[in-house]
C-alpha positions, -999 to +999 in steps of 0.1 A: +851-399-084+864-396-117+849-369-139+831-379-173+850-374-203+825-351-218+829-325-190+864-320-197+858-316-236+855-282-250+820-268-258+837-257-295+848-291-301+812-305-301+794-274-313+805-280-351+788-314-346+757-299-337+754-274-366+762-302-390+734-324-378+712-295-379+724-284-413+722-321-430+682-321-421+675-286-437+680-265-404+705-237-397+731-227-376+709-197-365+685-220-349+711-241-331+725-211-316+688-199-308+682-233-289+714-228-270+708-191-260+672-202-249+685-230-227+713-210-213+707-174-214+735-164-230+738-138-257+752-145-291+785-127-283+789-147-249+782-178-271+807-170-296+832-160-267+829-194-250+834-210-285+864-192-292+880-195-257+876-234-259+855-236-227+848-270-212+813-283-212+815-282-173+826-245-174+802-238-203+771-248-179+785-235-144+788-201-163+754-200-181+736-168-168+704-180-166+694-216-174+658-218-189+633-228-162+611-245-190+641-272-196+626-296-171+597-298-195+624-316-221+614-352-217+624-385-239+653-406-246+686-398-257+717-419-263+696-447-249+688-429-213+653-412-204+664-375-199+644-370-170+659-399-153+691-386-154+706-378-118+740-360-125+729-322-125+755-314-153+748-345-174+712-337-172+722-301-187+741-315-215+713-342-225+690-314-227+708-297-251+712-328-273+676-338-271+670-301-284+693-303-311+680-338-318+644-324-320+655-299-343+673-322-367+638-342-368+621-313-379+601-298-352+590-265-353+609-241-331+580-232-307+577-266-298+613-271-293+616-238-270+587-251-250+568-222-256 
């Protein structure tokens, strides 16, 4: 089975798009980083190292130290697909992140985004 193209893309190549999407709506890079850290368990230094080392999405999620158990509370549609119906585990993790960034750009409060 052929891997989906996003799996082999570097996290660093998509990360600036997350920042841009957030900043266009008056949100910050710091908020984007907080979301990523919440989801993956990375420290800020570890996150920055993955960006600098051009880690693939597949490795980025495979190496995540502590995927947040509350991520299963993330529901809704992203890219025309219901997040909770995605069967591929890696694609589900990627779409969780996409959905969180989407919620940030839509102006949701951080407490709600982080499922607090």
